[in-house]
N, C-alpha and C positions, 0 to 999 in steps of 0.2 A: 399532685403537687400544688401547694398553696401559692398564692400570688403575693403573700405578705413579704415586704422588703423593709430593710432598715432605713432609717432617716439619714440623709446626707445632703450636702450642699455642693452644687457645681462650682467651678472656679469663678465664673461670672457672678453667680449668686453671692458668693462670699465677698467678692470685691465690692459689689453693690451694698451688701450688708454692712461692711466696714465703713463705707462712706456715709451711709444714711445714719447709722447709730453714732458715729463720731459727731456729726452735726447735732443730732438729737441730744446727746449727752452734754455737749457744750451749752446748748440752749437751756437744758435742764439745770446745769450747774450755775449758769448766770442767773436763772430765775430763783433758785434756792438762795444764792448769794444775796440777791435783793430782798428776799423774803425774811431772812433772819439777821441781816446786817445792814448798816447804813451805807448801801451801795447805790449810787445814782448815775454812774457813768453810762450804763446800758441797761435799759429795762426791756424785758421780753413782753412786748405788747404790739398791737397793730400800728401804733403811732411811730414805732421804730422799725417798720417792716423793711425799709430800704437798707438800713444799717445792719439788720439781721441777715438779709440776703447777701450783702457784701461780705459779712463775716463767714457765711457758709461758702461763698465762692473762694475766698482766700484759703480757707481750710482745705477745700477740695484741690485747688491748684498747688499749693505748697505741700500739701500732704502727698500729692503725686510726685512732685519734684524730689522730696526727701524720703520717698519710698515707703510711706506708711501703708500703701496698698499692694506692696510686693508680698505675696503670700508666704514665701520662704522666710522673709525677714519678719513678717507679722506673727509667725509661729514661735518666735524667740523673744523673751521679755527683755533681755539686755539690749538687743538691737532695736526693739520697739521703743524702749525708754529713751535711748539716744536720739532716735529719729523724731519722737514726739517733742522732746525738748527743743531740738533745733528747728523743727517746722513751726512750733508755737511761737518761738522767738521771732521768726521772720513774719508770721501772720500778724502778731501784735504790732511789730514795727511798721508794716505796711498799713495796718488799720489806723494807727495813730497819724500816719502821714497823708491820709485821705480824709481830712475833717469835713469836706463838703458833703460826702456821703455818709461817713461815720460820725458818731457824736463828737462834739467839741471836747477838748481836753478838760478833765475835771479840775476844780480848784485844789482839791486834796490829791496830790500826785500819788499817794499811797494806794489809791483806788486802782491805778494802772497795775500795780503789783498784785492786788487781789484778782484783777481780771486775768492777768497772765497765769497766776497759779491755779485759778479755777479751771482754765482751759486745759492745762497740763493734767491736773488731777482727774478731771472729768473723763478725758480720753483714756488715761492710764487705767482708771477703774474699769471701763468697758473692755479695754484690751486684755486686762487680766482675766476677766470673765470669758472672753473669746478664746484665749489660749488654753484655759483649763476646761472649757466646755465644748466649744465648736471644734477645737483642734484635738479633742480627746478621741480615743479609738471608737467610742460609740457612734461617732458621726463619720467614720471612715467609709469610703465607697469600696466595697469588697468586690473584686473583679476576677472572673475566671477567663483565662487566656486559651484560645483554641488556635493551634497553628502547628507548623512543622518544627520538629525538635532542632533542626539545624539553624533556624533563625531566632530561636528564643533568646539567646544570650544578647544579641544585638538589640532586640526589641526591648528587653528589660533595662539595658544600660541607657537607652534613649529616654525612657519614661521615668527612670529611677528618681531623678531630682526635680522633676517637673512640678509635682503637686504632692505635698506631704499627706494629703487625705486620700490619695488614689492608691489603693493597695491591691496588687495582684497576688492573690492567695495561692494560686496554683495554675496548672495548665492541663489541657487534654491534647494529646497528639492527634492531629487531623489525618495523619497518614497511617497506613497499615504497618504495624510493627512486625519486625522479623528478628530472629535471634542475632542477626548481624547488625541490627539498627543501633545507632549511637544513643546512649542514654544521657539525659541532662539531669545533673544532681543539684543545680543551684536553685531549684524551685520544686515544690511538691507536685508530683504527677498523679492525676486521677484517671481511672480507667474509662474508656469511651462508653462501655456498657452501663456505667454508673453515672452518666452525664446528668440526668434529671435528679437523681438522689443527691448528687453533689451540690446542685443548685440550692436545694432545700437545707441540707445539713450544714453547709458552710455559709448560709445566709448570703448568697451571692446576689448582688443588686444589678450587675451588668456583665454581659458576655462580650469579650473583645475578640473578634475574628481577625487573625493575622496570618491567613493562609495565602501565599503568593502563587500557589498552583491549585486553583480551584478544582481542576479536573481530578486531582489526587485525593480530595477529601473523601474519607470513608463514608459509605452509604449510611451507616448507622449514625454517625456524627451529623451528617447533612439532614437526615430525617429528624433528629432531635432539635436541630437549629430551627427547622421549619415548624416543628411543634411548639417551640418556645415563642416564635414569632407570632403564631396564630393565637397564642394565649396572651399576647400583649407584653411579653417580656422584652426588656431593653437589650438589643443586640446591635453592636456598632463595629464598623470597619476600623482597622488599626490606623490607616492613613488619616481618617477623619479625627480620631482621638489625638493622633500625633500633632496635627495642625492646631487643634483646640488647646492642647496642653503646652506645646512648645512654641507655638506661633511661628512655625516655619514649615515649608513643604518638604516631605520626605522623599527627595529625589533619588536617594540610594535604593529605594524600594519600587521605583517606577520602572515599568517594563514597556512592552509594545503598546499597551493601552494608555500611553502617556497623556493623550488628549483628555482623559477623565480628570487628570490632576491640574489642568491648566485652563479652567473656564475663567479667563482673566476678567478683572473688574470692569463693569460697564462705565466706570468713571473715566477709563482711558479714551472713551469716545463721547463722553458727556460734555457738550460745549459749555454748559454753565459751570461745571467743575473746572474745566480747562481755563475758562475766563477767571474764575476765582483764584485758581492757582497762579496764573500769570500776574494778576493784580497784586497778590500777596508777595510774589517774587520781587516785583518792582519796588513795592513799599519797603519791604524788609531789607532789600539789598541797598537801597539809598540810606536807610537808618544805619545799617552795618558799616557802610563806607564812611559815613560821618563819624561814627564812634571810632573807626579805625584811624581817621585823621587825628582825632583827639589823643590817641595812644602813640602816634608817630614819634613825638619827642622822646618818650621813654624807651620805645623800641630802638630808636637810633642810638641812644646811649648804651643800651644792652648789646646791640649789634657791634658797636665800636670796641667794647671790651671783651665780649663773649663769643662773637662770631668772626670778626676781623675779615671783612670782605663785602661783596655786594649784598644789599639788603633783600632784593627780590630775585626770583628765578622763575622761569617758565618751563613747562614740560608738556610734551604731547600726550594726550589722553584720548580714550575712545568714548564718543558721545552717543546720542540717540541714533538708531539705525546704523551703528558701527562707524559713524562719521567722525573722523579725528578733529580735535581742536586743541588749542594751547591753553593750559591751565596756568593761573598766576598764583604764586605762593610766596610767603616769606621764607628765605633760605634758613634751613636748620642744620644742614650738614656742612662739612668742610668743603672748600673749593675743590673742584675736580674729584668729587667723591666716587665717581664711577670709572676711574682710569683702568681698573681691572675688570671692567665689564658690568652689566646690569645684575644687581643682586636684590634679594628681599631685604627690606628694612627689618632688623631683628631687635629684640629687647636688649637694652644696654649696647646698642650698636656703636662701635668706636668712631664711626664716621659722623655721628651726631655731636654737635658742639655743646658746650655747657649751657649757653643761652638757648640753643636750639632745643634742648630737652624741655626747658620751661615753655617755650613757644608751642611745642607739640602737645605736652600734657595739658596745657590750658586752652588748646585749640586756637590760640591767637594767630598761629601761622596760616590758618584757613581764611582769615579776614579778607585778603585780597581777592578771594574767589567770589566775593559778592559782585565784583566787576564782571566775572563770567556769567553770574546769574542775571545781572542787569542786561548783558548782551543777548542772553537767550540760549547760550551754549549749555547752561545748567539750570536746574531748578533748586529751590530752597530744600526740598525733600525728594529723595530718590536714591537709587543705588550709587555708591561712590564710584567715580570714574577711574578706570584702571589704565595702566600703560599698555600700548599695543603689544610689546614684547610678552608681557605676562598674559594678556588676553589670548594671544596665539598659543602659548604654552598650555594655559588652563583649558582652553577650548578642546584641545586634543585629549585631555585627561578626564575632565569633568563633563558629563552629559548635560545638555541644555544650558551651558554657560552663556552662550550668545543671547539667550532669551532675555537676560537682564538689560539688554540694549534696546528693547522695544519702547522704552520711555526715556526721558531725559535723566542724566545722572544728577545727583543731588549733593548739596553742601553737607547735609546730614541725612540719615536714613534709618530704617528699621534695624538693619544689621548693626549700625553704629551704636544704637542705644541698647541693643540686646546682647552684644558680645564685644570682646576686646579687639584691639588691632590685630589683623591677620598677617602672619609672616610665613605661611606654608600652604601647601596644596590642601591639607586637611582644614585649615582655617578658612581658606577660600571656599571650600565646599560648604562649610557652616554658614558663611556670609551669603553664599548664593541661595541657600535654603530660606534665609530671612528675606533676601531681596525678592525672591519669587513669591513669598507670602505677601509682601507689600504690594507687588504688582497685581496679585490675585484679589486682594481685599482692599485695594486702594479706595480711600474715601476722605471726605473733609474731616470726619471725626478721628480717623487714624492719623491723618496729618497733624491735627492738633495734639494728639497724644504723643507723637514723635517729637514735636516742637517742645512740649513741656518736659519730656524725658531727656531731651538733649541738655537741659540745664542740670539735671542730675549727673549726667556724664561729665560735664564740665566741673561742677562743684565737687564731685567726688574724685576728680583728677584721674579719670580713667583713660585719657588719651595716651598716645605714644608719640 
């Protein structure tokens, strides 16, 4: 068997590629603009290094906010076109509003239009190449799945929408087949005895092992896996790929060896990180409360006509180490909304007032929680605090649910920027997977990513 494999890019490699080439193409576009036209607003040279760095930072930040680096959206031109136009508009606006670091406004204002159009066309040119080249089948990662037939459907459904370039071309049953064995028809099955030939014929670049009963793996399959490993072939565990692709912990596949899945981040005990986090909490909570005070007149008017009742309400929530605390929010439901008992908040919930819908979707109802952050009950980033009633219910149904309470709850979090509002046990399971991923991989860089992505959630009106 030859070791020749196809060319493909990992998820992280494609995201880095998109960012680097976006900036390179913008710089190239501005350089060409100055080369062939009378354009003086921004010259690409060492004298303007600060202005160029600022432009690159703005493109990276607002590109992230407006989802230019979401691989699913980046694979479609219509979505890419819309996001590029919106992101560029905000980039240019902020660039013009920071004249201390960026160039002063040109005398001929038409140059701003040239600058704006150059950024859009430069990025779109590259993204067209990306969609037609990098996103083409020649760069797909071809994967062979090895696992039990009974689990394949769930495995495929989980990975199906994670990465458009990650293609599972078939599977090999890791268990001994019998005439009574269940057959899976949703994916091509290859014979165990043809394992090595399949790798070569199908141009497989990675073997994904998803066997949750390692003792039941056929000797022949196990021997071939060992042989591939010795030859340097890429073999990965399903749970590892699941985390990398979906950015959540696969707790539905965790068994008695659960401790392997939860080597929690060292940041949870890193005093420097904890100091940085608490300092950020204090600074941003003060800023948030000040902005909230500025919005109070408008909120009072909206509450008067659309809510008709008290402006605030408090509710008991479960905090760090399962310690309860009172959370403060703007009221979004009718008065005495739970006279019939505690219920999940659902989409188009009739208990939510007309003004309350706006407060929820815009996340303005969360502003008073900056007070909880300032007090230390919550942090800016972490798992959302849940009510004791739901915690008790979910803890009995979902394994490891109480694990999310080992850190402070947050105003926003990884689950909030990765999925929509949860209103069922299934949604809570998904949120828990994201929360555990955050606890496991917690870091300053992940916190910054969540902070930036929160703006996307607000701007695209994804709250409930």
